[in-house]
N, C-alpha and C positions, 0 to 999 in steps of 0.2 A: 380306733376313737377319731370319731365325724372331726369336721375342719371349726363347727360351732365346738368341739368341748374343747378342742385345743386351743381356739382361741381364748375363751373362757378362761384355761388355766393359765393362759398365759396374762392374761389379765390382771388374775387374781396374785401369779408373782410380781406384779410389774407394779402393783399399790402398795405392797409390804415397804416400800420403800416411802409411803407416804403415813396409813397407817398400820396398826394390827391389826390381825382376824380380831373379829366379834365373837364373845362368848358360846357357847351352847352348853345350855342350863338344862340340869333336870329339875324340875319344878316337882315337889313333892308333895304339896295341897293339889295341883291335876291330877297327879299319877295314881292318886289316892281316891278323889272323887270318882275317875272313868275307869280305875282297876290297870291303867295301862302307861307305859311309861313316856311320859307327858315332858315333851324336852321344847324349851323355847330360843329361838336363834335370836340373839338379842340385839338388831338392830339398831333398835335407839343406845347401845353404847359405844357407837361409829364419834367419833370428833364433833360430825353434826347432828347427833341423836337420831339419826337414817341412815338407811339403805342409800339413799341418792346420792351420795358422795361417789358410789364404785361407779356409774354409769358416765358420773359427772366427770371422773379423773380418765375413765379409759375412754370416751369423745377426745378430752380436751390431748389428751398426751398421742393420738392420733394426727392432730392439726401443727404439726414442729412449724413454727415462724409467723404463727396468726399472732397478731396482738391487738385484738378485737373480738371476745365475743357477747352472744344474747342470748337471754331466755327469759322462759314467760311461766309464773312457776305459781302455787300454793302457798309454796313457802320452805320446802323442803331440800325441795332440787333445787331451787334458790341459793339453800346456803353449800348447798356442796359443789354448785359453781365458783362462787365467790369465796369458798376456802380452797378451791386448785386455781382460783385467776391471783388469791393471795401468794401462795406457794409457789406458783408458776410465774409470778410476777409478770402478769399480761391484764389487761383492763374488758374489765364486764358492766355490760350497760344491763340489769334485770329486772323485767316486769312485772309485777306482783298484782294481781285483785285488789280493788280497795276495802273487799271485806274479808283480807287476811288478816288473822290477829296478829295484834303488836309487837308480841313475843315472837313471832319469826319476822316481821319484820327488822326489828336489832337486833335480832341474833345475825341474819343477812347481814348489812352494816358492819356490824364485827366481824364476824367471819373474812368479810371483803377487806377492811380497813380502807387506805384510800383506793386500792384499783377496782373499786365497784361502785356503782353510781343504782339506784332505783327509784321506776319510776309505777307508780301505781294506779293504775288505770283499766276500769269496769268490771261491774259487778261482779260476773262469773268468770271461769279458767277461760273459760275458750271467748270472750271478746276481749281478753288481757292476750293470750295466743296471737289472735288477729294483729293486735297490735303492735305487736314484739317482731312479731313477721315481716309486717310492714316496713319496720322502724328499721331493722337489720339488712333487709334489701337494699335500698335508699341509704343508710352506711356503708356499705359493704360489708360487715361483718360477716361471724361466723356463727349461723342460729345452733344450739343445742336444744333439740327437741327434749322433755322431760321424760317419755316413754320412747317416740315412734323413730327412733333410728336405731341400728343395726348393732354402731359401736356402744351405743344405752343398754341397747335389751341386751348382749356379750358381760360389758362390767357388772351387770346386774345377776348376772348367773356366776359369777364368781362368789356370792353370799353360796349357791349349792358346793361349788367346788368345797369349800370350807364345812358344808355339812357333813359330807360324804367321809370326808377328812378325821373330821374330830368324832364322828360317832363309828366313825370306822366302816362302814357301810353303808348304801341307801337306806333309810328306813322306808317304813310300811308305808307311812302316810305322811303328806305336805301340805300344810293346809297354809292357804297362801289371799294376803289382802288384794285384792284388784281397783286398781284407779287407772290408771290409761291404757295399762295395761303389764307396761316395760319388763319389770323384776317376773309377774306371773310366766309371761312368755320363757323370758330365759330363766327360770329354773325348770321348769315343767320340761323345755326342753333338754334342758342338761339331766334331768333323769326319766328322762324318754317314759318308758313300761316298767322301770325297774323300782319307782315309787307311785303309789298312788297317791294322786294332785287334786287338793279340794280346794275351789278360787269363791271367796267369800266378799259380796262386796255389799255396800250398804244401800239401804232401800230406796233413798233420795238419789241414786248412782249407781243404779244395777244395767251399767253400759254394755257390759258383756253379754251379762244375758240377751238384752235386744239387741243385739248382732246376732249371736247363735239364732235367737226366735227368727231372725229376719233373715238369714244366711250372707249379709254384708254389713259393715259397719253403717249404724244410726246416729242419729242427732236427739238426745233427750227432748222432749221437749219442756223438761223442768229440772230441774239439779236442786234436792238439798246440802248447801254447803255446810250443812255439822260438821259434817266429817271431810275436814276440808283436806283431810293427804289423800281423800279418793273419792271428791265430790269431781267426776271428770262426766260431761255429756257424751263424749262421744270416743269410743275404742281407738287405740291406732291400727291405721293403715297395716304395718309391716306386723305390729305386734297380735294386729286380730289373725294373721296368713298364719301365725304358730300355734295361735290358740284354734282355730273354725272346728278340729276335731273334735273339742271337748268337750261331752255328754250335757244335757241339761240339765242331768241328777246331779252331778260333779259340779254345781254353780248357783252356790247360796246367798241371799238375798239377805239382810239381818238390818231389825231398824234401830235407828239410832237410838232409843231411848235403850232396847236394850244392851246397845252399845256401853254406855254410861254406865249399866250397872258393871258392867266390869271392871271398867276404867276406877270405879269407887274400891272394889274389892282388890284388886291389885294393887292400890295404890294405900290403902288402909291394914291389911294383911302381909301384904308382901314386900312394900316398900316401893315397887318399880312405878315410874312415875310412865302411862303411856298414855299418847294423843287418840282421838279415838281413832282413828284409820290404826294404828299398833293396834289396837284391844280387837281387830275384831279376826283374828283366825282365832284368839284364846277363844272367845265367846260360841267359836262354829265348833267347838270340839263335843257341843253339847249337843249338836245335831246330827255326830255319828257313833255317839253313848252306846251305840248298840252292837255294832262291829268294830268297834276299835281295841275294847278288851284283852289283854294280853297283848297288844301289839306298840309298836314303837310307832311315834307321833309327835314331828317337827311342826311349832307354829310359829310362824313370823310375825317377832312383834317388829313393826315396821319401823315404827317412829316413838319418839318420847319426848318431842318438843311442846308440851301443850302448856296453854297460858294459863298461871293458876286463878285469874282474873275470871275464868269460867268455868270453874271450879262450882259455885253456888248456881248454873244453869245444869249442870252435867249429875250433880246428887238430886237437883230436882227431879230433872228425867228418871234418872233410875229408881228415885223414889215412885213416881208416878207407874212405871214398868213393874215394878216388881209385887205393887197395889200397896203399898200402904201409906200412900196420899192419892188424895180423890180432891177435888173439887166439885161443889155443885151448888147451882141455884136454887132460893128459899122461897116460899112466898109465904111471908110470915103476919101474919094478924097486926095492924095497927093500932094495939089497946094495952096497956100495963098489962107484966106477966109474961108478954108472947114470948121474950127472951127468956127469960127467966124457965121458962118450961121446953126452949129447945135445948137449953146448957142442961137444965137437968137428963136429957136423952142421954150426953154424952156418955161414953165409959169413963172410965180410971183410965186405962192407956191412950184417949183421945187427946191429943193437944189440937187447939186452935192455930192455925197456920196463917189464913187470910180472914179478914170480916170487913165488909165492905157492902154500905147500904148501896142500891141501885134505884136506879127511876120509879119511881113508883107504876103499878103498874095498872093500879085501880084505888078510888080514894080512902078502904079501906082496908088495902092491903099494898105490903112491899116488898119488893124482890130484896135477897141479900145474899152476895157473892161469899161462898164459904170454901174455904182451902183446909182442912185437915187429916192429919198425921197420925197415925200411931203404931203399936212396934210390930203388931198379925194380921195378914189383909183378912182373914175372916173375923175381923171384927166392923169392918164394915157391914157385911150382911147382919152384925147385929140391929148396929146404928140403924140401916133404913129400914130395917124391920118395925123397930120403936118408933120409929118418923113415920113409917104406914100405921099402924095402930093408932098413934096420937091423932090422924088426918092430916098430916101439914105434906100441900106438896111442893115438891123437889126433884130436880133436873139432873141429871150427871152430865158434867160436862166437859169430865175430866181426858175422855180420848176424843171429843171434836175439838180438831186441829181450825177449824172457823175461827168457833170462840174463842179459844184460848190465845189464838194470833191476839185478839182485841182483848180482853178482861183478865187473863191472867198472867 
């Protein structure tokens, strides 16, 4: 057994004094759907509802005598550090992006009690990271990287130690969400070639794919912060060093809307609360369904810190992805009966979710923004066919991200 394995095992054993192992649960719904043994490694059930407590614990336990720890985090690493600061009785200063959901900010303060203070700075994680590192250097604290640290990587690998013990063997496949790469680097290093590892990123933050394509870590031009637990603009140097041999075919990028559909299903059907990053691994099974039949698959549900104020947005995105909700701009004649003609075209399962007159495009015509919800995607084929037959002019803007930002 390698030195890394020894350290990961030691980290796993040491953290039992702080919290119990997280469950590895076979999911009947997914197992039946994919004709495989689908297991969920429930990191959303850790004391801070994410795996980040593992890396924070391991890095902090290796700094005896330190009384000031500093970190930058989009939320989950912050909560892990805060929890450990309170547990160890040391001071923590935590920098978080201004865009961090309030639920994660409040939980960080709750876990840290009087031991931590929170600074909100930067719209994106990388801006927050630079501010935290500068402050830490000036104050003489110990910086706790959320992912790019050997001790953090070893701590995250502890979940792989648990998986193998709980399953009784290495699984055939392990699906890992990727942000900065700490957990994916640790787990994949633990399993080596004994399990096929699949790495999943949100399409708006695919920093591992970009690094593999370039042969070195690169900074993304833009990061979509919706999947805040994995919205990282640049993979870590140390994590990439462990991931640089990964094949591009084993790295998936999933759209943010698609992830939302999984969040809704897990909540409504299974009663499992997942944040966007926590749903990545489950949704990725669909991409490998052709070769997981009869195999054992472990999906790491990396976090469950979901702010329910975001639920309407998540539902909206899920509906748009599944095709049961669309937005379009209709050019409507400005004459009596025109609106009635449109309403008569709607089917029995079509509901108007949004109706708003926009600026008139001509004296005799006006543009109307319309949002339609229906029960089945194919209902829109019928609706658009009837609009065409009636000679009504419309533009489907459902997937036009630029227009959506301004008018939806």
